[in-house]
LONUDO-156643 format. One record per residue (C-alpha): residue in one letter; x, y, z. Coordinates in nm, 2 decimals. Layout:
N
[node "A",[X,Y,Z]]
...
//
This chain:
609
[node "M",[12.82,10.41,12.99]]
[node "K",[12.99,10.14,13.19]]
[node "K",[12.66,9.96,13.26]]
[node "S",[12.56,9.99,12.89]]
[node "L",[12.89,9.83,12.79]]
[node "Y",[12.82,9.55,13.05]]
[node "F",[12.48,9.50,12.91]]
[node "I",[12.63,9.43,12.56]]
[node "V",[12.88,9.19,12.72]]
[node "L",[12.60,9.02,12.90]]
[node "M",[12.40,8.97,12.59]]
[node "F",[12.71,8.84,12.41]]
[node "F",[12.76,8.60,12.70]]
[node "I",[12.41,8.47,12.68]]
[node "F",[12.42,8.43,12.30]]
[node "S",[12.74,8.24,12.35]]
[node "Y",[12.56,8.01,12.59]]
[node "L",[12.28,7.95,12.34]]
[node "N",[12.47,7.94,12.02]]
[node "G",[12.79,7.77,12.15]]
[node "I",[12.81,7.55,12.45]]
[node "S",[12.44,7.51,12.52]]
[node "Q",[12.36,7.45,12.15]]
[node "N",[12.48,7.09,12.21]]
[node "I",[12.25,7.03,12.51]]
[node "D",[12.02,6.75,12.44]]
[node "V",[11.76,6.68,12.71]]
[node "K",[11.57,6.35,12.74]]
[node "S",[11.32,6.50,12.98]]
[node "K",[11.23,6.80,13.19]]
[node "F",[10.98,6.77,13.48]]
[node "E",[10.86,7.08,13.68]]
[node "K",[10.65,7.01,13.99]]
[node "I",[10.49,7.33,14.10]]
[node "K",[10.33,7.34,14.44]]
[node "I",[10.11,7.64,14.55]]
[node "L",[10.15,7.70,14.93]]
[node "D",[9.89,7.83,15.17]]
[node "D",[10.09,8.14,15.24]]
[node "H",[10.06,8.26,14.88]]
[node "S",[10.41,8.15,14.78]]
[node "F",[10.50,7.86,14.56]]
[node "V",[10.79,7.62,14.50]]
[node "N",[10.90,7.46,14.18]]
[node "E",[11.10,7.13,14.20]]
[node "I",[11.28,7.08,13.87]]
[node "T",[11.43,6.75,13.73]]
[node "I",[11.63,6.75,13.41]]
[node "I",[11.78,6.44,13.25]]
[node "F",[12.05,6.51,12.99]]
[node "K",[12.16,6.29,12.71]]
[node "K",[12.52,6.18,12.69]]
[node "S",[12.77,6.42,12.53]]
[node "E",[13.13,6.40,12.45]]
[node "V",[13.20,6.74,12.60]]
[node "S",[13.12,6.91,12.93]]
[node "R",[12.84,7.16,12.92]]
[node "L",[12.71,7.45,13.13]]
[node "Y",[12.35,7.47,13.21]]
[node "P",[12.23,7.82,13.31]]
[node "I",[11.96,7.89,13.57]]
[node "F",[11.83,8.25,13.56]]
[node "Y",[11.64,8.37,13.86]]
[node "D",[11.52,8.68,14.04]]
[node "T",[11.71,8.75,14.36]]
[node "K",[11.43,8.96,14.51]]
[node "L",[11.16,8.70,14.45]]
[node "E",[11.32,8.36,14.40]]
[node "Y",[11.54,8.14,14.61]]
[node "I",[11.74,7.85,14.45]]
[node "A",[11.81,7.55,14.67]]
[node "N",[11.89,7.18,14.67]]
[node "I",[12.10,7.17,14.36]]
[node "K",[12.21,6.81,14.31]]
[node "I",[12.36,6.62,14.02]]
[node "F",[12.34,6.24,13.95]]
[node "E",[12.49,6.00,13.70]]
[node "K",[12.32,5.69,13.57]]
[node "R",[12.47,5.36,13.68]]
[node "R",[12.29,5.07,13.53]]
[node "K",[11.92,5.15,13.58]]
[node "K",[11.95,5.39,13.87]]
[node "F",[12.09,5.74,13.92]]
[node "K",[12.34,5.79,14.19]]
[node "E",[12.43,6.13,14.34]]
[node "I",[12.78,6.26,14.25]]
[node "P",[12.98,6.55,14.39]]
[node "L",[12.87,6.88,14.24]]
[node "K",[13.15,7.08,14.09]]
[node "K",[13.18,7.46,14.13]]
[node "I",[12.86,7.66,14.06]]
[node "Y",[12.94,7.97,13.86]]
[node "E",[12.74,8.27,13.96]]
[node "N",[12.70,8.60,13.77]]
[node "D",[12.50,8.90,13.88]]
[node "V",[12.29,9.10,13.64]]
[node "E",[12.30,9.45,13.79]]
[node "L",[12.21,9.70,13.52]]
[node "D",[12.02,10.01,13.44]]
[node "Y",[11.83,9.79,13.20]]
[node "I",[11.78,9.47,13.39]]
[node "S",[11.78,9.45,13.77]]
[node "S",[11.77,9.18,14.05]]
[node "K",[11.87,8.89,13.82]]
[node "K",[12.14,8.63,13.87]]
[node "I",[12.27,8.34,13.67]]
[node "K",[12.38,8.01,13.82]]
[node "S",[12.57,7.79,13.58]]
[node "I",[12.59,7.42,13.65]]
[node "Q",[12.86,7.21,13.49]]
[node "I",[12.72,6.89,13.32]]
[node "P",[12.98,6.61,13.30]]
[node "P",[13.05,6.44,12.96]]
[node "N",[13.01,6.08,12.85]]
[node "K",[12.73,6.00,13.10]]
[node "D",[12.36,6.02,13.14]]
[node "I",[12.32,6.30,13.39]]
[node "K",[12.02,6.41,13.61]]
[node "L",[12.01,6.76,13.76]]
[node "T",[11.76,6.85,14.03]]
[node "Y",[11.70,7.18,14.20]]
[node "S",[11.42,7.39,14.35]]
[node "I",[11.30,7.74,14.31]]
[node "T",[11.09,7.90,14.59]]
[node "C",[10.91,8.22,14.52]]
[node "S",[10.74,8.44,14.77]]
[node "E",[10.50,8.61,14.53]]
[node "L",[10.22,8.39,14.39]]
[node "M",[10.14,8.64,14.11]]
[node "Y",[10.49,8.57,13.97]]
[node "F",[10.36,8.23,13.87]]
[node "S",[10.22,8.38,13.55]]
[node "S",[10.32,8.14,13.27]]
[node "L",[10.45,7.79,13.16]]
[node "Q",[10.68,7.78,12.86]]
[node "F",[10.59,7.52,12.60]]
[node "F",[10.90,7.60,12.39]]
[node "S",[11.27,7.55,12.43]]
[node "Y",[11.60,7.67,12.28]]
[node "Y",[11.75,7.32,12.28]]
[node "A",[11.62,6.97,12.19]]
[node "V",[11.39,6.83,12.46]]
[node "D",[11.22,6.49,12.41]]
[node "S",[10.96,6.53,12.68]]
[node "L",[10.84,6.82,12.89]]
[node "K",[10.61,6.76,13.19]]
[node "Y",[10.44,7.00,13.44]]
[node "Q",[10.26,6.91,13.76]]
[node "I",[10.07,7.19,13.93]]
[node "K",[9.93,7.13,14.28]]
[node "V",[9.67,7.38,14.38]]
[node "P",[9.52,7.37,14.74]]
[node "K",[9.14,7.40,14.76]]
[node "K",[9.17,7.75,14.90]]
[node "F",[9.29,7.86,14.55]]
[node "A",[9.16,7.85,14.19]]
[node "F",[9.37,7.80,13.88]]
[node "A",[9.29,8.00,13.57]]
[node "H",[9.49,7.93,13.25]]
[node "N",[9.50,8.00,12.88]]
[node "I",[9.73,7.88,12.60]]
[node "V",[9.85,8.09,12.31]]
[node "N",[9.99,7.95,11.98]]
[node "K",[9.86,7.60,12.08]]
[node "D",[9.84,7.49,11.72]]
[node "S",[10.22,7.46,11.70]]
[node "L",[10.21,7.18,11.95]]
[node "P",[10.18,6.84,11.77]]
[node "N",[10.15,6.64,12.10]]
[node "F",[9.98,6.78,12.40]]
[node "Y",[9.82,6.62,12.71]]
[node "F",[9.64,6.82,12.98]]
[node "D",[9.43,6.68,13.26]]
[node "S",[9.34,6.74,13.63]]
[node "I",[9.26,6.53,13.93]]
[node "K",[9.07,6.67,14.23]]
[node "N",[9.15,6.54,14.57]]
[node "I",[9.01,6.63,14.91]]
[node "N",[9.27,6.90,14.98]]
[node "E",[9.39,7.00,14.64]]
[node "T",[9.36,6.98,14.26]]
[node "V",[9.66,6.83,14.06]]
[node "W",[9.70,6.95,13.71]]
[node "K",[9.92,6.74,13.47]]
[node "I",[10.06,6.85,13.14]]
[node "N",[10.27,6.64,12.90]]
[node "L",[10.41,6.77,12.57]]
[node "I",[10.70,6.78,12.33]]
[node "P",[10.81,7.15,12.34]]
[node "K",[10.85,7.35,12.02]]
[node "K",[11.22,7.42,11.95]]
[node "I",[11.27,7.79,11.86]]
[node "E",[11.56,8.02,11.78]]
[node "P",[11.75,8.16,12.08]]
[node "D",[11.64,8.49,12.23]]
[node "P",[11.83,8.57,12.55]]
[node "L",[11.57,8.83,12.67]]
[node "S",[11.33,8.54,12.73]]
[node "F",[11.54,8.44,13.03]]
[node "F",[11.42,8.76,13.18]]
[node "R",[11.05,8.70,13.08]]
[node "I",[11.07,8.95,12.80]]
[node "Y",[10.92,8.79,12.49]]
[node "K",[10.98,8.97,12.17]]
[node "N",[10.88,8.88,11.81]]
[node "I",[10.83,8.51,11.88]]
[node "K",[10.53,8.29,11.79]]
[node "A",[10.57,8.01,12.04]]
[node "P",[10.32,7.81,12.26]]
[node "L",[10.28,7.95,12.61]]
[node "M",[10.03,7.89,12.89]]
[node "R",[9.93,8.20,13.07]]
[node "T",[9.84,8.13,13.43]]
[node "L",[9.68,8.29,13.73]]
[node "V",[9.62,8.14,14.07]]
[node "T",[9.35,8.32,14.27]]
[node "P",[9.19,8.29,14.61]]
[node "I",[8.88,8.06,14.58]]
[node "A",[8.65,8.36,14.63]]
[node "Y",[8.76,8.48,14.28]]
[node "K",[8.73,8.14,14.12]]
[node "D",[8.48,8.26,13.85]]
[node "N",[8.63,8.61,13.82]]
[node "P",[9.01,8.60,13.77]]
[node "T",[8.99,8.94,13.59]]
[node "K",[8.86,9.11,13.91]]
[node "Y",[9.14,8.94,14.11]]
[node "M",[9.40,9.07,13.87]]
[node "N",[9.25,9.42,13.89]]
[node "D",[9.22,9.41,14.27]]
[node "W",[9.58,9.28,14.32]]
[node "Y",[9.72,9.55,14.10]]
[node "T",[9.51,9.82,14.25]]
[node "K",[9.63,9.72,14.60]]
[node "S",[9.99,9.73,14.47]]
[node "L",[9.94,10.08,14.34]]
[node "I",[9.81,10.23,14.66]]
[node "S",[10.16,10.32,14.80]]
[node "K",[10.27,10.45,14.46]]
[node "K",[10.00,10.71,14.42]]
[node "G",[9.96,11.06,14.56]]
[node "L",[10.14,11.39,14.48]]
[node "N",[10.32,11.61,14.73]]
[node "D",[10.29,11.99,14.74]]
[node "I",[10.60,12.04,14.53]]
[node "V",[10.46,11.83,14.24]]
[node "K",[10.12,11.99,14.27]]
[node "K",[10.27,12.34,14.26]]
[node "K",[10.46,12.25,13.93]]
[node "I",[10.14,12.11,13.77]]
[node "D",[9.95,12.42,13.88]]
[node "E",[10.22,12.64,13.72]]
[node "L",[10.20,12.45,13.39]]
[node "T",[9.82,12.48,13.37]]
[node "F",[9.78,12.83,13.51]]
[node "N",[9.47,13.01,13.37]]
[node "V",[9.39,12.71,13.16]]
[node "N",[9.04,12.57,13.21]]
[node "D",[8.98,12.36,12.90]]
[node "Q",[9.04,12.00,12.99]]
[node "N",[9.17,11.91,12.64]]
[node "K",[9.44,12.17,12.68]]
[node "I",[9.53,12.07,13.03]]
[node "L",[9.57,11.71,12.92]]
[node "N",[9.78,11.82,12.63]]
[node "I",[10.01,12.04,12.85]]
[node "I",[10.07,11.77,13.11]]
[node "Y",[10.12,11.49,12.86]]
[node "N",[10.37,11.68,12.66]]
[node "Y",[10.55,11.80,12.97]]
[node "V",[10.61,11.44,13.08]]
[node "K",[10.72,11.33,12.73]]
[node "K",[10.96,11.61,12.69]]
[node "N",[11.11,11.64,13.04]]
[node "F",[11.12,11.29,13.18]]
[node "K",[11.39,11.04,13.07]]
[node "Y",[11.28,10.69,12.97]]
[node "V",[11.49,10.42,13.14]]
[node "A",[11.45,10.08,12.99]]
[node "I",[11.39,9.73,13.10]]
[node "E",[11.32,9.59,13.45]]
[node "V",[11.22,9.24,13.54]]
[node "G",[11.02,9.06,13.82]]
[node "M",[10.75,9.25,13.99]]
[node "G",[10.95,9.56,13.91]]
[node "A",[10.84,9.52,13.56]]
[node "F",[10.48,9.60,13.67]]
[node "I",[10.48,9.78,14.00]]
[node "P",[10.57,10.14,13.95]]
[node "T",[10.80,10.37,14.15]]
[node "P",[10.61,10.62,14.37]]
[node "A",[10.49,10.92,14.16]]
[node "N",[10.67,11.17,14.38]]
[node "E",[11.00,10.99,14.33]]
[node "V",[10.95,10.97,13.95]]
[node "F",[10.90,11.35,13.95]]
[node "L",[11.21,11.41,14.16]]
[node "N",[11.43,11.19,13.94]]
[node "K",[11.26,11.30,13.62]]
[node "Q",[11.29,10.95,13.48]]
[node "G",[11.12,10.61,13.48]]
[node "D",[11.00,10.34,13.25]]
[node "C",[10.65,10.29,13.11]]
[node "K",[10.48,10.20,13.43]]
[node "D",[10.65,10.48,13.63]]
[node "L",[10.57,10.75,13.37]]
[node "S",[10.22,10.63,13.31]]
[node "N",[10.14,10.62,13.68]]
[node "F",[10.28,10.97,13.74]]
[node "L",[10.08,11.10,13.44]]
[node "S",[9.77,10.94,13.57]]
[node "E",[9.82,11.10,13.91]]
[node "A",[9.89,11.44,13.76]]
[node "L",[9.57,11.43,13.54]]
[node "N",[9.35,11.31,13.83]]
[node "Y",[9.49,11.60,14.04]]
[node "K",[9.36,11.84,13.77]]
[node "G",[9.02,11.68,13.77]]
[node "I",[9.07,11.46,13.46]]
[node "K",[8.97,11.10,13.54]]
[node "S",[9.25,10.87,13.46]]
[node "N",[9.37,10.50,13.51]]
[node "V",[9.67,10.30,13.41]]
[node "A",[9.64,9.99,13.18]]
[node "L",[9.84,9.68,13.12]]
[node "A",[9.92,9.63,12.75]]
[node "A",[10.09,9.40,12.50]]
[node "T",[10.27,9.57,12.21]]
[node "F",[10.28,9.42,11.86]]
[node "N",[10.60,9.22,11.93]]
[node "H",[10.48,9.05,12.25]]
[node "I",[10.42,8.67,12.25]]
[node "S",[10.05,8.72,12.33]]
[node "N",[9.77,8.97,12.33]]
[node "C",[9.67,9.12,12.67]]
[node "D",[9.33,8.95,12.66]]
[node "F",[9.37,8.72,12.96]]
[node "P",[9.44,8.82,13.33]]
[node "S",[9.81,8.72,13.38]]
[node "L",[10.13,8.92,13.41]]
[node "S",[10.27,8.72,13.12]]
[node "S",[10.00,8.88,12.90]]
[node "A",[10.16,9.22,12.92]]
[node "N",[10.49,9.39,12.84]]
[node "H",[10.38,9.75,12.86]]
[node "V",[10.19,10.00,13.08]]
[node "I",[10.01,10.31,12.95]]
[node "C",[9.77,10.57,13.08]]
[node "I",[9.40,10.61,13.00]]
[node "A",[9.23,10.94,13.04]]
[node "Y",[8.86,11.01,13.01]]
[node "L",[8.72,11.32,12.85]]
[node "K",[8.34,11.34,12.81]]
[node "D",[8.33,10.96,12.86]]
[node "K",[8.58,10.91,12.57]]
[node "K",[8.89,10.70,12.64]]
[node "I",[9.21,10.88,12.55]]
[node "L",[9.52,10.66,12.52]]
[node "L",[9.84,10.81,12.64]]
[node "D",[10.18,10.65,12.61]]
[node "P",[10.44,10.88,12.77]]
[node "T",[10.72,10.66,12.65]]
[node "D",[10.63,10.73,12.28]]
[node "P",[10.78,11.07,12.21]]
[node "I",[10.57,11.12,11.88]]
[node "H",[10.24,10.99,12.00]]
[node "I",[9.95,11.24,11.98]]
[node "E",[9.66,11.21,12.23]]
[node "Q",[9.32,11.11,12.09]]
[node "Q",[9.50,10.89,11.84]]
[node "P",[9.56,10.51,11.87]]
[node "V",[9.90,10.42,12.01]]
[node "Q",[10.09,10.28,11.71]]
[node "S",[10.24,9.98,11.89]]
[node "L",[9.90,9.88,12.04]]
[node "Q",[9.68,9.90,11.73]]
[node "D",[9.41,9.63,11.73]]
[node "R",[9.55,9.49,12.06]]
[node "T",[9.37,9.45,12.38]]
[node "I",[9.46,9.64,12.70]]
[node "F",[9.35,9.57,13.06]]
[node "I",[9.24,9.89,13.23]]
[node "I",[9.29,9.89,13.61]]
[node "N",[8.98,10.06,13.75]]
[node "S",[8.73,10.07,14.04]]
[node "E",[8.48,9.86,13.83]]
[node "G",[8.69,9.54,13.87]]
[node "G",[8.90,9.59,13.56]]
[node "T",[8.81,9.63,13.19]]
[node "F",[8.95,9.47,12.88]]
[node "Y",[8.94,9.72,12.59]]
[node "N",[9.04,9.67,12.22]]
[node "V",[9.25,9.96,12.09]]
[node "D",[9.14,10.10,11.76]]
[node "K",[9.37,10.09,11.46]]
[node "F",[9.41,10.36,11.20]]
[node "T",[9.22,10.32,10.88]]
[node "P",[9.41,10.33,10.55]]
[node "K",[9.25,10.67,10.48]]
[node "Q",[9.38,10.82,10.80]]
[node "N",[9.73,10.71,10.69]]
[node "E",[9.73,10.84,10.34]]
[node "I",[10.07,10.86,10.16]]
[node "S",[10.07,11.07,9.84]]
[node "Y",[10.35,11.10,9.58]]
[node "N",[10.34,11.37,9.32]]
[node "V",[10.63,11.35,9.07]]
[node "N",[10.68,11.58,8.77]]
[node "L",[10.95,11.47,8.52]]
[node "N",[11.10,11.59,8.19]]
[node "L",[11.25,11.35,7.95]]
[node "N",[11.57,11.42,7.75]]
[node "S",[11.60,11.16,7.48]]
[node "E",[11.95,11.27,7.36]]
[node "K",[12.10,11.22,7.71]]
[node "S",[11.86,10.93,7.79]]
[node "L",[11.78,11.12,8.11]]
[node "I",[11.47,11.20,8.30]]
[node "K",[11.48,11.48,8.56]]
[node "G",[11.23,11.65,8.78]]
[node "N",[11.10,11.69,9.13]]
[node "F",[10.89,11.51,9.38]]
[node "N",[10.66,11.60,9.66]]
[node "I",[10.56,11.34,9.93]]
[node "N",[10.30,11.39,10.20]]
[node "Y",[10.25,11.15,10.49]]
[node "K",[9.93,11.17,10.69]]
[node "G",[9.84,11.02,11.03]]
[node "I",[10.12,10.78,11.14]]
[node "S",[10.23,10.67,10.80]]
[node "G",[10.55,10.88,10.83]]
[node "N",[10.62,10.78,11.19]]
[node "F",[10.92,10.57,11.09]]
[node "L",[11.08,10.89,10.96]]
[node "K",[10.97,11.10,11.26]]
[node "R",[11.13,10.85,11.50]]
[node "F",[11.45,10.84,11.31]]
[node "K",[11.47,11.22,11.29]]
[node "K",[11.41,11.25,11.67]]
[node "S",[11.68,11.00,11.76]]
[node "E",[11.95,11.08,11.51]]
[node "S",[12.17,11.38,11.42]]
[node "E",[12.06,11.60,11.13]]
[node "K",[12.35,11.46,10.92]]
[node "N",[12.25,11.10,10.99]]
[node "F",[11.89,11.17,10.92]]
[node "N",[11.97,11.34,10.59]]
[node "N",[12.19,11.05,10.48]]
[node "F",[11.91,10.81,10.58]]
[node "Q",[11.65,11.00,10.38]]
[node "K",[11.87,11.01,10.07]]
[node "N",[11.95,10.64,10.08]]
[node "L",[11.59,10.55,10.16]]
[node "Y",[11.43,10.74,9.87]]
[node "E",[11.70,10.64,9.62]]
[node "E",[11.60,10.28,9.70]]
[node "I",[11.23,10.36,9.69]]
[node "F",[11.27,10.52,9.34]]
[node "G",[11.45,10.21,9.21]]
[node "N",[11.81,10.32,9.29]]
[node "Q",[11.79,10.65,9.11]]
[node "S",[11.97,10.97,9.22]]
[node "V",[11.78,11.19,9.47]]
[node "T",[11.90,11.53,9.59]]
[node "D",[11.80,11.85,9.77]]
[node "I",[11.55,11.68,10.01]]
[node "S",[11.38,11.91,10.25]]
[node "T",[11.14,11.81,10.53]]
[node "I",[10.84,12.00,10.67]]
[node "K",[10.69,11.84,10.98]]
[node "S",[10.37,11.92,11.17]]
[node "D",[10.19,11.72,11.44]]
[node "E",[9.96,11.56,11.19]]
[node "N",[10.16,11.55,10.86]]
[node "L",[10.50,11.51,10.72]]
[node "N",[10.59,11.67,10.39]]
[node "L",[10.90,11.61,10.18]]
[node "K",[11.03,11.77,9.87]]
[node "G",[11.33,11.69,9.65]]
[node "K",[11.48,11.65,9.31]]
[node "I",[11.53,11.33,9.11]]
[node "S",[11.75,11.22,8.82]]
[node "I",[11.67,10.90,8.63]]
[node "S",[11.90,10.75,8.38]]
[node "G",[11.90,10.47,8.13]]
[node "K",[11.52,10.42,8.12]]
[node "T",[11.44,10.54,7.76]]
[node "F",[11.55,10.47,7.41]]
[node "N",[11.42,10.53,7.05]]
[node "D",[11.40,10.33,6.73]]
[node "G",[11.27,10.47,6.40]]
[node "Q",[10.90,10.46,6.49]]
[node "N",[10.87,10.42,6.87]]
[node "K",[10.99,10.55,7.20]]
[node "Y",[11.05,10.29,7.48]]
[node "L",[11.01,10.39,7.84]]
[node "F",[11.08,10.18,8.14]]
[node "I",[10.89,10.28,8.46]]
[node "D",[11.06,10.06,8.72]]
[node "F",[11.15,10.39,8.90]]
[node "L",[10.79,10.42,9.02]]
[node "P",[10.80,10.44,9.40]]
[node "R",[10.78,10.09,9.54]]
[node "I",[10.45,9.99,9.71]]
[node "I",[10.58,9.93,10.06]]
[node "E",[10.85,10.17,10.15]]
[node "T",[10.96,10.02,10.49]]
[node "E",[11.04,9.69,10.33]]
[node "N",[11.29,9.64,10.04]]
[node "R",[11.23,9.27,9.99]]
[node "E",[11.07,9.17,9.66]]
[node "T",[10.84,8.94,9.85]]
[node "L",[10.75,8.95,10.22]]
[node "I",[10.76,8.67,10.48]]
[node "E",[10.50,8.57,10.73]]
[node "G",[10.52,8.77,11.05]]
[node "T",[10.64,9.09,10.89]]
[node "Y",[10.50,9.39,11.08]]
[node "L",[10.41,9.68,10.86]]
[node "N",[10.35,9.94,11.13]]
[node "N",[10.01,10.05,11.02]]
[node "P",[9.74,10.03,10.75]]
[node "F",[9.79,10.29,10.48]]
[node "Y",[9.65,10.42,10.15]]
[node "K",[9.92,10.51,9.90]]
[node "K",[9.85,10.73,9.60]]
[node "V",[10.13,10.78,9.34]]
[node "K",[10.10,11.01,9.04]]
[node "V",[10.40,11.05,8.81]]
[node "K",[10.37,11.30,8.51]]
[node "I",[10.63,11.27,8.24]]
[node "K",[10.67,11.54,7.98]]
[node "L",[10.82,11.41,7.65]]
[node "D",[11.05,11.59,7.41]]
[node "Q",[10.88,11.44,7.11]]
[node "P",[10.51,11.42,7.03]]
[node "I",[10.34,11.07,7.04]]
[node "E",[10.02,10.92,6.91]]
[node "R",[9.72,10.89,7.14]]
[node "F",[9.68,10.55,7.31]]
[node "K",[9.42,10.39,7.53]]
[node "T",[9.47,10.40,7.91]]
[node "K",[9.63,10.08,8.03]]
[node "E",[9.49,9.96,8.36]]
[node "H",[9.59,9.68,8.59]]
[node "S",[9.38,9.60,8.90]]
[node "F",[9.44,9.35,9.18]]
[node "K",[9.21,9.28,9.48]]
[node "G",[9.22,9.07,9.79]]
[node "K",[9.07,9.09,10.14]]
[node "N",[9.15,9.45,10.27]]
[node "I",[9.42,9.48,9.99]]
[node "S",[9.39,9.64,9.65]]
[node "L",[9.61,9.78,9.38]]
[node "N",[9.50,9.98,9.08]]
[node "L",[9.77,10.10,8.83]]
[node "K",[9.72,10.31,8.53]]
[node "I",[9.93,10.44,8.24]]
[node "K",[9.74,10.72,8.08]]
[node "F",[9.77,10.95,7.77]]
[node "I",[9.74,11.32,7.88]]
[node "S",[9.86,11.49,7.56]]
[node "N",[10.08,11.43,7.27]]
[node "I",[10.38,11.54,7.48]]
[node "E",[10.27,11.41,7.83]]
[node "I",[10.18,11.08,7.99]]
[node "E",[10.08,10.99,8.35]]
[node "C",[10.17,10.68,8.54]]
[node "S",[9.97,10.63,8.87]]
[node "Y",[9.86,10.38,9.12]]
[node "N",[9.65,10.35,9.43]]
[node "F",[9.73,10.09,9.69]]
[node "I",[9.52,10.01,9.99]]
[node "F",[9.66,9.79,10.27]]
[node "N",[9.43,9.74,10.57]]
[node "H",[9.64,9.51,10.78]]
[node "L",[9.92,9.54,11.04]]
[node "F",[10.10,9.21,10.98]]
[node "I",[10.18,8.98,10.69]]
[node "N",[10.01,8.66,10.80]]
[node "K",[9.87,8.33,10.66]]
[node "E",[9.55,8.51,10.54]]
[node "N",[9.71,8.78,10.34]]
[node "I",[10.07,8.67,10.25]]
[node "E",[9.97,8.50,9.92]]
[node "K",[9.78,8.79,9.79]]
[node "I",[10.02,9.06,9.89]]
[node "N",[10.32,8.88,9.74]]
[node "K",[10.12,8.82,9.42]]
[node "I",[10.05,9.19,9.40]]
[node "L",[10.42,9.27,9.46]]
[node "K",[10.53,9.03,9.19]]
[node "S",[10.27,9.17,8.95]]
[node "F",[10.38,9.53,9.02]]
[node "K",[10.74,9.44,8.95]]
[node "K",[10.65,9.26,8.62]]
[node "I",[10.44,9.55,8.50]]
[node "T",[10.70,9.82,8.58]]
[node "N",[10.99,9.61,8.44]]
[node "E",[10.82,9.59,8.09]]
[node "P",[10.87,9.90,7.87]]
[node "I",[10.59,10.13,7.77]]
[node "V",[10.59,10.15,7.39]]
[node "L",[10.50,10.50,7.27]]
[node "Q",[10.44,10.54,6.90]]
[node "K",[10.59,10.86,6.76]]
[node "Q",[10.34,11.10,6.61]]
[node "K",[10.32,11.09,6.24]]
[node "K",[10.39,11.41,6.06]]
//
């Protein structure tokens, strides 16, 4: 509890930096000179020139105490055309020792006011694999950003840029000398909104330019993927293997079970139910797991720890298994390039009859032999004896995630009231947002959440008596609904407003969506609302509205069933995961059209006697 509170204070401290004092930091230029050393370490010499400011500022340096060493911190002021070193005032240091983030420290350098100031310092790192990215973005204004990377001839430099199209000015070149190759990069970085987790190399929900990097021995020059695989495989050697105590427990769990599918299910669910997930680590600790026996002893770990233990347990029972590096939907890049900056997650891959089975022991509601929700349509990097394999994770089809609403209503004209019941069925992972909330919250909180959610979905009408039936595959809900103020009569016609039809996208209450919105999964939504009237009406032709786009369609019908019953229904298919440039215009057009149709009254002519 104490460390959790400190984590909140730390985040507040960092946000204060970014939104307060550091918000006024204007940088003329930043230059990073990175030199790869023969002993597989590297040093980064950093020079920052700040613009004048009327107030003193604090500039934070975040570093990993286990991997990085900060030295040669110097500060200079500009006098005429030259910078002259001046005394450095106190350096403020803060440790970051948490259950969530470990081995991090912050050095805060005071930047004097009313002068052009230059700050220089060096960062030495003993682990070359930690040189995994170059940021082409910033949280404050930077006029010019330069990188120089010196790579000795015994190494090769692999690189890949994500979100490059957001860089208006970019220069990249290399010069090959007798002993080394020098890479030069000049750009104006993209300014983005503050996210303190990025200081810990945790990139979430940002679309910013970033160069993924990997320095390999020259023997791997044309095969950086194999080097990444071999390096990780070597790092795992001491983390593998199960002792007799662990083997005995696994044998007890699977006693008299010979079917490999059942064995996999037993072990997978044992880990998910009995091992506690502990959150974020940084540095190499974000990727190199704790030994499997230690994970079993403590009954806890993060994604890499639990996935490695699960892989070892399955291999022990004769089920071939590997671990894989992955990038979830909210990571800055896909895991389609061999670099530690490509991944923010580790999962387990099992093989049954040559079929790849994805297993994420940190996802309590994931079911084996289904795609992992957060990795749909993303690439993972499987660590294996074949030199490593990139594999694209399937996504669910809309049909697999069918959502069906069946609503039966009775109209009372005298009270201007429509009452009835509803039945909702979620297939696949379409109801996962509810399952997750139910698993993490008390029954009272979940019931309140359900009531508020479905009252919103039904256009702010009254919903009561909701009951939930959950299975591994489906989620079924039943309840009662009361709708008021949606009908009135004149002498010849009955007017009925149907803006209580369940909204198309239930996880979003915005009338239109913004680019970058993540919708969890593709889905196929079928809604059928039958309304029994209290007065007979004349027959009318079915009114149909259809809208189509790429992998998006809506078909809405208002249908005459009998002289005392009508049916309002729609089918909506959405075969995307994100709202992006390609689909945003069409989806928002459909949402606006749906609202316009449901806001207009249906005119029902009373049956003539």
